[in-house]
Legacy VTK file of the C-alpha trace (Angstrom):
# vtk DataFile Version 3.0
C-alpha trace
ASCII
DATASET POLYDATA
POINTS 664 float
7.666 62.694 94.350
5.473 59.694 95.716
3.392 60.476 92.270
6.914 60.486 90.000
8.179 57.482 91.445
4.430 55.307 91.188
4.040 56.965 88.001
7.448 54.864 86.733
6.471 52.025 88.833
3.504 51.916 86.875
5.167 51.822 83.337
7.029 48.963 84.630
3.781 47.358 85.215
2.692 47.554 81.692
6.165 46.848 80.312
5.658 43.592 82.632
2.328 42.736 81.305
3.272 41.369 77.553
6.679 39.662 79.209
4.750 37.428 81.372
2.196 36.480 78.402
5.066 35.606 76.356
6.528 33.543 79.059
2.908 31.874 79.404
2.957 30.650 75.960
6.439 29.518 75.749
6.177 27.182 79.345
2.806 25.837 77.185
4.858 24.813 74.013
7.410 23.727 76.411
4.789 21.625 78.776
2.823 20.013 74.836
6.655 19.180 74.164
7.526 17.137 76.957
3.718 15.884 76.852
4.388 14.290 72.973
7.900 13.211 74.044
6.469 10.733 76.340
3.754 9.454 74.661
6.182 8.509 71.469
8.611 7.253 73.968
6.013 4.866 75.655
4.630 4.402 72.392
8.182 3.019 71.282
7.769 0.871 75.040
5.428 -1.223 73.975
6.192 -2.510 70.278
9.142 -4.866 70.311
11.096 -4.958 67.155
11.907 -8.727 66.020
13.666 -10.154 63.637
12.698 -12.041 60.845
13.614 -15.338 60.728
11.906 -15.148 64.575
8.774 -13.868 62.503
8.399 -16.464 60.826
9.120 -19.015 63.293
6.147 -17.379 65.215
3.729 -17.653 61.831
4.819 -21.209 61.840
3.981 -21.919 65.383
0.308 -19.815 64.579
1.276 -17.309 67.436
0.245 -14.613 64.929
-2.970 -12.717 65.681
-3.050 -10.467 63.108
-0.177 -8.800 60.398
-0.386 -5.424 58.503
2.123 -5.706 55.477
3.700 -2.201 54.321
6.205 -1.309 51.994
9.292 -1.781 54.098
7.660 -3.397 57.535
5.026 -5.443 58.751
3.579 -5.047 62.241
0.819 -7.175 64.211
-0.198 -8.855 67.418
1.177 -11.990 68.734
-1.802 -14.792 70.563
0.912 -14.960 73.384
4.165 -13.018 73.887
6.833 -15.392 73.433
10.103 -15.189 74.790
12.576 -12.751 73.072
14.846 -14.720 70.675
18.589 -14.947 71.401
21.179 -12.339 70.530
24.476 -12.384 69.416
26.815 -11.439 72.340
30.407 -10.023 71.920
32.063 -13.313 71.075
29.431 -14.267 67.935
28.213 -16.729 69.867
23.885 -16.652 70.213
22.777 -16.286 74.058
19.516 -16.205 75.458
18.052 -12.479 77.206
17.231 -13.159 80.246
16.257 -10.400 83.022
19.536 -9.341 85.173
17.962 -9.664 87.817
15.427 -12.305 88.420
17.117 -14.771 85.492
14.417 -15.146 83.469
13.834 -14.961 80.013
12.855 -12.215 78.475
9.365 -12.104 76.669
8.648 -9.450 74.380
5.366 -7.163 74.147
2.309 -8.274 72.480
2.859 -5.849 70.119
5.905 -6.124 67.175
7.029 -4.622 64.348
9.762 -6.526 61.909
11.713 -5.104 59.112
10.544 -6.832 55.335
12.274 -6.785 52.252
9.818 -5.616 49.067
10.938 -9.069 47.638
9.683 -11.528 50.543
6.225 -9.962 50.215
5.870 -11.255 46.710
7.422 -14.432 47.535
5.430 -17.168 47.010
6.794 -19.266 50.137
6.240 -16.545 52.747
2.659 -15.825 50.748
1.976 -19.531 51.620
3.450 -19.145 55.398
0.772 -16.382 55.955
-1.702 -18.377 54.889
-1.269 -21.477 56.817
-0.554 -19.642 60.034
-3.939 -18.073 60.450
-3.215 -14.885 61.197
-5.429 -12.420 60.170
-3.654 -10.002 57.023
-4.017 -7.060 55.398
-1.814 -3.963 53.498
-1.340 -0.562 55.400
-2.200 1.954 53.227
0.344 3.267 50.938
1.942 6.795 51.543
4.846 8.850 50.334
7.754 8.806 52.370
9.167 12.136 50.792
5.736 14.413 51.150
6.119 13.560 55.304
9.388 14.182 55.589
8.311 17.722 53.516
5.974 18.827 55.679
7.477 18.045 59.299
10.845 20.211 57.830
8.382 22.997 56.972
6.754 22.862 60.347
10.073 22.502 62.092
11.750 24.854 59.724
8.882 27.771 61.069
8.993 26.786 64.120
12.256 27.303 65.036
12.443 30.750 62.725
9.889 31.719 65.285
11.659 30.929 68.028
14.745 32.463 67.346
12.809 36.159 66.459
11.184 34.915 69.884
14.901 35.359 72.155
16.057 37.894 69.300
13.689 40.400 70.325
13.548 39.633 73.562
17.929 40.034 73.936
16.968 43.149 72.004
14.717 44.434 74.723
17.498 44.127 77.758
20.320 45.595 75.762
18.096 48.683 74.368
15.502 49.413 76.102
12.799 48.546 73.462
11.142 45.659 70.895
14.022 44.781 68.430
11.855 46.611 65.702
9.776 49.063 67.532
12.225 50.160 69.962
15.208 51.324 67.543
13.960 54.787 67.398
12.046 55.507 70.170
12.338 58.004 72.582
13.397 56.627 75.959
12.364 59.694 77.441
9.918 59.327 80.314
6.637 61.639 79.958
4.936 62.942 83.153
1.706 64.845 83.136
0.887 68.687 84.834
-1.936 66.855 86.911
0.699 63.973 88.100
3.730 66.219 88.293
4.080 66.103 92.100
7.500 69.060 92.233
6.815 72.487 92.485
8.895 75.864 94.112
8.074 75.197 96.799
9.775 71.987 97.268
13.276 73.559 95.860
15.168 75.628 98.836
18.282 77.803 99.343
17.860 78.388 95.951
16.194 81.432 95.032
18.196 83.461 93.000
18.031 80.352 90.512
14.183 79.996 91.481
13.517 83.736 90.234
15.494 82.890 86.752
13.243 80.534 86.302
10.453 82.327 86.786
9.910 83.479 83.490
10.439 80.445 82.351
7.335 79.507 84.085
5.614 82.433 82.981
5.986 82.263 79.157
4.628 78.430 79.394
1.675 79.877 81.626
0.980 82.926 79.166
3.036 82.511 75.926
1.101 85.816 74.250
2.357 88.002 77.141
5.921 88.706 75.630
5.048 87.893 72.198
3.101 90.821 72.048
5.817 92.960 72.115
8.079 91.224 70.075
9.970 89.274 72.781
11.837 85.821 72.391
11.592 83.511 75.231
15.045 81.631 75.546
15.043 78.204 73.472
17.496 76.461 75.498
17.970 77.105 79.656
21.719 75.100 80.860
21.860 74.398 84.854
25.436 73.914 85.829
26.809 73.193 89.110
28.280 70.315 90.868
27.141 67.507 92.231
23.783 67.724 94.260
22.614 70.879 94.347
19.531 69.854 92.960
19.544 70.701 89.157
16.814 67.802 88.419
14.871 68.863 91.025
14.555 72.151 89.585
13.817 71.360 86.301
10.376 69.623 87.466
9.460 71.994 89.718
9.228 74.071 86.036
7.244 71.767 84.601
4.758 71.308 87.823
4.837 75.437 88.059
4.059 75.548 84.656
1.237 73.023 84.294
2.727 71.499 81.685
4.288 68.080 80.220
7.825 66.805 81.050
10.330 64.843 79.225
12.934 63.638 81.290
16.339 61.222 79.462
18.976 61.027 80.698
21.921 62.096 77.877
23.760 58.205 78.125
20.127 56.902 76.917
20.859 57.988 72.990
23.806 56.268 72.283
23.332 52.693 72.322
24.477 49.843 70.177
23.519 50.791 66.621
24.379 53.286 64.406
21.816 55.761 63.488
19.577 54.998 66.503
20.449 58.065 68.823
19.530 60.589 66.097
16.493 58.373 65.722
15.856 58.954 69.234
16.196 62.776 69.099
13.399 63.164 66.137
11.356 61.499 68.223
11.219 63.260 71.257
10.776 66.725 69.360
8.225 64.732 67.805
6.640 64.343 70.436
7.114 67.495 72.719
6.019 69.260 69.854
2.545 67.599 69.512
1.774 68.239 73.020
3.107 71.512 73.370
3.572 73.910 75.595
6.220 71.056 76.925
9.443 71.038 78.382
12.384 68.603 77.301
15.151 68.117 80.703
18.237 66.065 78.861
19.929 65.258 82.608
23.831 64.832 82.452
24.179 66.230 78.849
27.848 66.779 78.456
27.316 62.546 77.953
25.816 63.614 74.136
26.918 67.649 73.888
30.474 67.297 74.337
33.079 68.906 72.122
33.131 67.759 68.729
36.492 67.307 66.524
38.284 65.126 68.200
38.379 61.487 69.258
38.602 58.565 68.068
35.930 55.056 67.204
32.600 54.311 65.827
31.275 55.472 69.413
32.497 59.255 68.984
31.268 59.306 65.650
27.543 58.096 66.782
27.509 60.368 69.446
28.400 63.419 67.084
25.041 62.371 64.787
23.252 62.451 68.121
24.454 66.391 68.877
24.334 67.222 65.412
20.445 66.039 65.337
19.502 67.819 68.865
21.385 71.328 67.628
19.018 70.783 64.283
16.043 70.031 66.452
17.207 73.123 68.542
17.282 75.533 65.237
14.517 73.989 63.393
11.726 74.880 66.221
9.215 77.436 65.027
7.847 80.508 67.420
4.644 78.926 67.494
6.876 75.564 69.797
6.481 76.178 73.005
8.720 73.674 73.671
11.644 74.556 75.703
14.658 72.273 76.328
16.659 72.333 79.902
19.665 70.330 80.538
21.605 69.797 82.938
25.269 69.257 83.805
28.504 69.590 86.089
31.394 70.041 83.529
29.896 72.809 80.646
33.947 73.341 79.928
33.111 70.311 77.755
30.431 70.770 75.707
30.585 72.144 72.008
30.164 76.114 71.505
27.437 75.572 69.263
24.836 74.182 71.588
25.944 77.103 74.245
25.305 79.630 71.488
22.590 81.960 71.465
19.577 80.731 69.506
20.073 77.212 71.407
21.584 77.107 75.103
20.584 81.220 75.031
20.263 81.371 79.587
22.776 79.852 81.493
21.790 79.329 84.707
24.365 78.379 87.496
23.586 76.242 90.674
25.986 76.741 93.411
26.135 75.539 97.101
23.821 76.600 99.276
24.735 79.001 101.969
24.595 79.471 105.570
20.560 80.909 105.389
20.469 78.590 102.249
21.177 75.398 104.022
18.715 76.232 107.182
16.021 76.343 104.224
17.023 72.890 103.014
17.181 71.626 106.767
13.340 73.060 106.628
12.455 71.038 104.050
13.882 67.618 104.543
12.894 67.727 108.293
9.697 68.621 107.465
8.048 65.247 108.216
11.297 64.652 111.043
10.182 64.562 114.654
13.268 66.758 115.755
14.544 66.606 119.355
14.005 69.587 121.878
18.429 70.313 121.388
18.550 69.974 117.847
19.008 73.891 116.113
18.756 74.233 112.212
21.560 77.006 112.482
23.767 74.917 114.317
23.370 71.985 111.793
24.010 74.762 108.923
27.048 75.717 110.346
28.193 72.613 110.560
27.668 71.599 106.897
29.630 74.229 105.119
30.425 72.951 101.027
27.712 70.437 101.881
24.993 70.024 99.225
21.620 69.951 99.197
21.630 65.976 98.780
24.749 65.799 100.851
22.143 66.968 103.535
18.716 65.229 102.379
21.243 61.898 103.080
22.146 63.132 106.578
18.587 64.011 107.678
17.943 60.271 106.988
21.241 58.518 108.175
19.979 60.587 111.625
16.738 59.150 111.081
17.521 55.669 110.603
20.224 56.052 113.545
17.341 57.044 116.091
14.319 54.407 114.483
17.348 51.722 115.311
17.403 53.303 119.291
13.666 53.121 119.163
13.894 56.850 119.827
10.556 59.074 119.633
12.579 62.340 118.121
15.900 62.729 116.348
18.018 64.822 118.437
21.261 66.539 118.166
23.387 63.360 118.912
21.940 61.774 115.994
22.832 64.410 113.242
26.104 64.427 114.773
26.521 60.927 114.005
25.239 60.884 110.847
27.121 63.914 109.743
30.513 62.035 110.591
28.636 58.665 108.794
28.002 60.936 105.844
31.492 62.923 105.273
34.316 60.382 106.319
32.277 56.901 106.758
31.281 54.613 109.361
32.971 53.511 112.149
35.628 50.317 112.059
35.019 47.230 114.622
38.650 46.954 114.315
40.757 48.216 117.424
44.029 50.089 116.770
47.136 48.572 118.556
48.304 50.860 120.880
51.280 51.638 119.280
49.376 52.629 116.507
46.917 54.608 118.242
49.470 56.615 119.810
51.229 57.618 116.634
47.961 58.699 115.000
46.792 60.684 118.013
50.149 62.607 117.979
49.994 63.161 114.455
45.882 64.221 114.914
47.111 66.465 117.573
49.436 68.197 115.345
46.862 68.803 113.105
44.905 70.588 115.955
47.505 72.827 117.514
48.634 74.016 114.441
44.758 75.102 113.383
44.119 76.453 116.806
46.794 78.972 116.528
46.932 79.936 112.669
44.553 82.764 111.958
44.268 81.721 108.359
43.599 78.230 109.325
39.766 76.799 109.583
38.673 76.560 112.640
38.646 72.506 114.683
35.050 71.370 115.364
35.939 67.733 116.282
39.411 65.615 116.884
39.451 61.499 116.744
41.236 58.107 116.626
38.623 56.366 115.852
39.036 54.721 112.267
36.366 55.788 110.000
36.295 54.798 106.569
39.614 54.759 105.654
40.904 56.940 108.107
42.560 55.912 111.173
41.940 59.206 112.893
40.315 62.519 111.509
40.818 66.255 112.413
37.040 67.897 111.744
38.052 71.872 110.440
35.118 73.853 108.978
35.130 77.768 108.281
34.351 80.146 110.171
31.730 81.190 107.391
31.311 80.982 103.584
34.108 81.772 101.589
34.093 82.905 98.200
38.011 83.471 97.803
40.808 83.546 99.926
44.413 84.964 100.561
47.997 83.756 99.610
48.486 84.447 103.405
45.476 81.913 104.374
46.311 79.066 101.715
49.706 79.127 103.123
48.279 78.789 106.711
46.410 75.845 105.458
49.441 74.491 104.132
51.065 74.437 107.512
48.279 72.492 108.862
48.236 70.044 106.354
51.777 69.078 107.232
51.386 69.363 110.442
50.262 66.130 111.464
53.909 64.458 109.385
55.803 67.373 111.700
54.278 65.843 114.879
55.175 62.482 113.684
59.251 63.735 112.729
59.396 65.305 115.967
58.770 62.721 118.340
59.692 59.103 116.288
62.183 61.112 114.150
60.478 59.271 111.196
56.715 59.571 109.156
53.991 57.131 108.443
51.903 56.536 105.329
49.356 58.068 107.674
50.287 61.163 105.581
49.509 60.132 102.211
46.265 61.930 102.145
47.725 65.123 103.801
50.589 65.587 101.574
48.557 64.764 97.849
46.148 67.761 99.180
48.859 70.009 100.254
50.886 69.817 96.834
47.628 69.856 94.749
47.321 73.778 97.102
50.280 74.788 95.856
50.422 73.566 92.545
47.441 75.992 91.536
49.198 78.261 93.945
52.273 78.415 91.208
50.513 77.476 88.392
47.490 79.247 88.348
46.549 82.046 91.153
50.535 83.767 89.853
50.975 83.190 93.504
55.171 82.291 93.505
57.659 85.813 92.884
59.896 83.283 90.908
57.599 82.603 88.487
55.699 85.752 88.737
51.511 86.408 87.423
51.686 84.223 85.090
49.020 81.354 84.328
50.620 77.933 82.829
48.276 75.666 81.530
48.498 71.526 83.111
47.040 68.680 80.652
44.887 67.361 83.614
43.067 70.640 84.393
40.857 69.209 81.221
40.949 64.999 81.348
38.482 64.328 78.769
40.277 62.863 75.396
38.713 65.432 73.202
40.711 68.267 75.026
43.725 66.531 75.109
44.387 65.196 72.074
44.234 69.053 70.485
46.435 70.868 72.781
49.823 71.165 73.860
51.843 72.420 76.664
52.402 75.806 76.092
55.789 76.309 78.146
59.529 74.314 78.104
60.905 72.003 79.931
62.915 74.392 81.980
60.045 75.730 83.244
58.675 72.688 84.284
61.638 72.390 85.897
61.374 75.171 87.717
57.240 75.522 88.627
58.241 72.079 90.602
61.260 73.659 92.111
58.637 76.149 93.404
56.090 73.728 94.296
58.632 71.858 96.529
59.714 75.421 97.961
56.443 76.474 98.704
55.862 73.060 100.380
59.184 72.947 102.547
58.631 76.562 103.970
55.144 75.266 105.520
56.590 71.825 106.902
59.682 74.055 108.436
56.873 76.867 109.632
55.031 73.273 111.520
58.491 71.956 112.781
58.792 75.006 114.326
55.231 75.591 116.107
55.663 72.310 117.104
58.976 72.704 118.925
57.823 75.789 120.730
54.859 74.159 122.335
55.812 70.141 122.780
54.551 70.327 126.369
51.270 70.885 124.858
51.649 68.518 122.231
51.736 65.718 124.199
49.635 67.356 126.493
46.815 66.735 124.067
47.715 63.331 122.828
47.505 61.832 125.595
44.020 63.460 126.483
42.982 61.841 123.103
44.557 58.952 123.691
41.982 58.810 126.794
38.853 59.856 125.530
39.526 58.950 122.235
37.612 61.957 120.731
37.290 65.458 121.421
34.893 68.361 120.429
36.003 71.944 120.191
35.332 72.478 124.164
37.352 69.497 125.124
40.458 71.436 123.058
39.528 74.302 125.162
40.277 72.849 128.031
44.195 71.803 127.100
45.543 74.504 124.780
43.210 77.696 125.827
40.795 79.309 123.286
41.673 79.279 119.830
43.100 82.302 117.896
39.351 82.228 115.666
37.584 82.566 118.881
40.074 85.571 120.824
40.085 89.243 119.948
42.928 91.003 118.735
44.421 88.465 116.652
47.957 89.046 115.691
49.386 89.566 112.244
48.020 87.120 109.658
50.798 84.951 109.029
52.083 84.853 112.454
50.581 81.679 114.774
49.344 82.723 118.059
50.884 81.597 121.040
49.774 78.923 122.463
48.080 80.275 126.126
48.562 77.957 128.806
46.194 75.552 130.040
43.807 76.073 133.006
43.930 72.283 133.201
LINES 1 665
664 0 1 2 3 4 5 6 7 8 9 10 11 12 13 14 15 16 17 18 19 20 21 22 23 24 25 26 27 28 29 30 31 32 33 34 35 36 37 38 39 40 41 42 43 44 45 46 47 48 49 50 51 52 53 54 55 56 57 58 59 60 61 62 63 64 65 66 67 68 69 70 71 72 73 74 75 76 77 78 79 80 81 82 83 84 85 86 87 88 89 90 91 92 93 94 95 96 97 98 99 100 101 102 103 104 105 106 107 108 109 110 111 112 113 114 115 116 117 118 119 120 121 122 123 124 125 126 127 128 129 130 131 132 133 134 135 136 137 138 139 140 141 142 143 144 145 146 147 148 149 150 151 152 153 154 155 156 157 158 159 160 161 162 163 164 165 166 167 168 169 170 171 172 173 174 175 176 177 178 179 180 181 182 183 184 185 186 187 188 189 190 191 192 193 194 195 196 197 198 199 200 201 202 203 204 205 206 207 208 209 210 211 212 213 214 215 216 217 218 219 220 221 222 223 224 225 226 227 228 229 230 231 232 233 234 235 236 237 238 239 240 241 242 243 244 245 246 247 248 249 250 251 252 253 254 255 256 257 258 259 260 261 262 263 264 265 266 267 268 269 270 271 272 273 274 275 276 277 278 279 280 281 282 283 284 285 286 287 288 289 290 291 292 293 294 295 296 297 298 299 300 301 302 303 304 305 306 307 308 309 310 311 312 313 314 315 316 317 318 319 320 321 322 323 324 325 326 327 328 329 330 331 332 333 334 335 336 337 338 339 340 341 342 343 344 345 346 347 348 349 350 351 352 353 354 355 356 357 358 359 360 361 362 363 364 365 366 367 368 369 370 371 372 373 374 375 376 377 378 379 380 381 382 383 384 385 386 387 388 389 390 391 392 393 394 395 396 397 398 399 400 401 402 403 404 405 406 407 408 409 410 411 412 413 414 415 416 417 418 419 420 421 422 423 424 425 426 427 428 429 430 431 432 433 434 435 436 437 438 439 440 441 442 443 444 445 446 447 448 449 450 451 452 453 454 455 456 457 458 459 460 461 462 463 464 465 466 467 468 469 470 471 472 473 474 475 476 477 478 479 480 481 482 483 484 485 486 487 488 489 490 491 492 493 494 495 496 497 498 499 500 501 502 503 504 505 506 507 508 509 510 511 512 513 514 515 516 517 518 519 520 521 522 523 524 525 526 527 528 529 530 531 532 533 534 535 536 537 538 539 540 541 542 543 544 545 546 547 548 549 550 551 552 553 554 555 556 557 558 559 560 561 562 563 564 565 566 567 568 569 570 571 572 573 574 575 576 577 578 579 580 581 582 583 584 585 586 587 588 589 590 591 592 593 594 595 596 597 598 599 600 601 602 603 604 605 606 607 608 609 610 611 612 613 614 615 616 617 618 619 620 621 622 623 624 625 626 627 628 629 630 631 632 633 634 635 636 637 638 639 640 641 642 643 644 645 646 647 648 649 650 651 652 653 654 655 656 657 658 659 660 661 662 663
């Protein structure tokens, strides 16, 4: 992985070199402009503009050393600096020019310039005055001002053109990731050579079945003739789909690393830019480069950004996306049997992809990368803790059982947080307590500094105790791992419940038990205080979502029967909603809402009954929770006795077990 990151860093350095050179040129030009401007300003300060009358007075006084007569001006040098002539004030009166600080008369510079009327130069009296002054007189060479103005205009125009062009190139590079002219159609994909590819299947744990499916792709890239000899055709495309964080991108890199071929990686959103046609051009450039360096792998991450279903939606951006998708479809169809290029795509929304993209001949093979099982999580922990010194109390099997439902990315984050937490306290090894902290921080959030008021703390304790008791006695509920009233993230308290094993399916009775557990916190508040609090918001949202699915998707309602009612919120993308209509009437919608409400009310009534029958235990658990603020399963057992999940001879499913009397 380090080689992968260094490759990208080298590219950044190469791109930074021309930018640094351009910046140096601009700075040099700016310095030259400043020096030139200061030079001309200083030149202007050394020359005094005098009126014609004062010039003639100085000629009469023979104080002119030399004078050069031009077409409309004359310039020269005084023999001695004379005081400046009087000037008109605001009242129209003449007043001498004096220094504002010293009050002394201001003197002219030794060099002067004066405006001359062309007729004055040919006046005999003026010529006589020049002769009598004894000054050295000469005529300035003739220059056409129109030519000078033309040259200056051309030079300034060319300079402005190149300056504007430079700014356009710079801004375009920032907006589009490339140069103004050459960056439009170039593919933004990053290429990683086989010799520098650091990821192999050994670095990917927990997806053995997926690796077996991808091994065939590796064999084809290594020995294509083995498959072609018998007329076989390896899939042109492989679509990796699954939840975020399950390792789809890592698997694609591992395939390239195992096969030893160039790997082109690009994100789906990088094809679409602000100009029409850029996406299709970049697709052509990407496939052209891959074919020239075949065998190769093209990996398009988040392919749903460009491969979403066509035919609906508004706006130019949508049209540009469709053009890009059409180009991808065309390129995948245009592969020859000798073009050993395999396209791999990754998405967590395969349901929104265009059917033409998924048909055989394009993405022939669909590989689902699901969340890891217990054994897979152990292997993932082993991979991520290879370079982490572990304490003697760390059991990876226990950690795997405490992370049911988490992905490989979640596990990597937990290991990293545990190592950081241990380093903060200068530990030599990462212990189990560090992993517990990291798990809580990852799943719930960091501890908040504020301290709850006594009344608010008590209400939170009753709420969490209600959840805990119902989860302790209902067979369909998940086992309680920990309950806390320490504020974390967005919560004031949390009851952490984990399934006893990885589950792929759930029965109706288990779902109804989970509804009871979700509503038990509010039921405890109603039992003790006679009213609920806003702390039940998330519980109600989750319970309502489960009940809605039971009625509309899973056929778990006697009133509605085994019917699936497609809801509009199942497809949040515009491309689906704009041409989909609800397939049932308003009357049916009302019946669905009534049935959802009935299921939730039944669950709330069950929670109220169990808590009323065990109010003493509710009070005991609440007091212990207020005292310690955090209880694990052993602490809870001391108050409530063994849970229904840990006892043999469980009662019939759906019937709550009696809370055993505590030994304390």
